[in-house]
N, C-alpha and C positions, 0 to 999 in steps of 0.2 A: 524571497518568493519560494525558493527551493525547499526551505525548511517547512513552510506551510504545506506544500505538496506532500512531502515525506510524512508529516504529521497526519494528513488526511488519509494517506495510503495505510499507514499503520493502524489508524482508527478504524478504517473500513475492514481490515482483517481481524483486529483483536478487540474492537470496541465493546462487543457483547460480553467480554470478560471483565469489564469494569463495573463498578457500582453505579447505581442510578445517578448519584450525586456527581461522581467523576465524569460520567457521560454528559450530564447537563452542563457542567462548567466547560468541559473540553469542546463540546459542540458550539458553545457560545463564542469561544475564542477562535476555533479553527474554521467553522462553517459560517457563523454569523458575523465574524470579524468585529465583535464587540470589544471595547477596551476593558482592561482589568477593573477600572473604576466603575464602569457601567454594570459589569457583572457583580461587583461587590455591593453596589447599591441595591440591585435586584434581589440579592440573596441576604442582605443585611449583615454582611461580614466585611472585614477589612480588605483593602486592595492587596496587602501582603499575603493574606490567607488565600486569595484567589491565585496570586502568583505562585505560591508554594504548591497549591493543588495542581496547577498546570505543569510545573516542573516535575512533580512527583508522578503525575500521569504520563508525562513524556518518558520518564525512566521506566515505568511499568511497561509501557507499550514496547519500548526498545528491548526490554528484558524478555518479553514474549517472543520478539523476533529473534533475539540471540538464541533462545532455547528451541523454538519451533521452526524458524526459517521459512515460513510460508510465503512471505513477500519475495524472498530470494528465489525460492523454487518456482513461484509464479512467473517471475521474470525470465528464468531459464526456459520454462515451457513455452512462454510467449515467443522467445527468440527462435526456438525450434520450429514452432508453427509458422513463423514468418519465413524461415529458410525453406520449409516444405512448400509453402505457397509460392515462393519465388521459383523453386525448381519445377513445380507443377504448372506454373504460369508460362513456362517456356513454350514458344510456338514452333511448329514444324519439327516435331520430335519423331525420329524414326523408331521402329520397334527395338532396334539394337540400343539406341540411346535411352529408350523408355526402361529397358531392363536395368541399365546402369543407374538411372534415376531412382528406380524402385529400391535398388540396393542402398543408394545414398540415404533415402528416406528411412529405410530400416535401420541404418546406422545411427541416424538422428534419434529415432525412437528408442 
């Protein structure tokens, strides 16, 4: 299950960089959960050709992440925002505490 989630995330970030054919095959596997045989029948190619395309596309997407790191950066920003929300969600904050919390948020940013 985790691999499918990772494939979907990488595709969401970098899918537009793929060819139309790569997108079509990859979406069929990742989003539509079609078998390699079903995709092969639809495209009129061998199951092995579909398998190779999916593996090659996986490597391409992972290569984009290795070079660009957008998914990693997105995760880091998301964690920072969650931390800031937690800090700001604190109740009964005095002015003195608020000053300290503002400094904490600035450090996070």
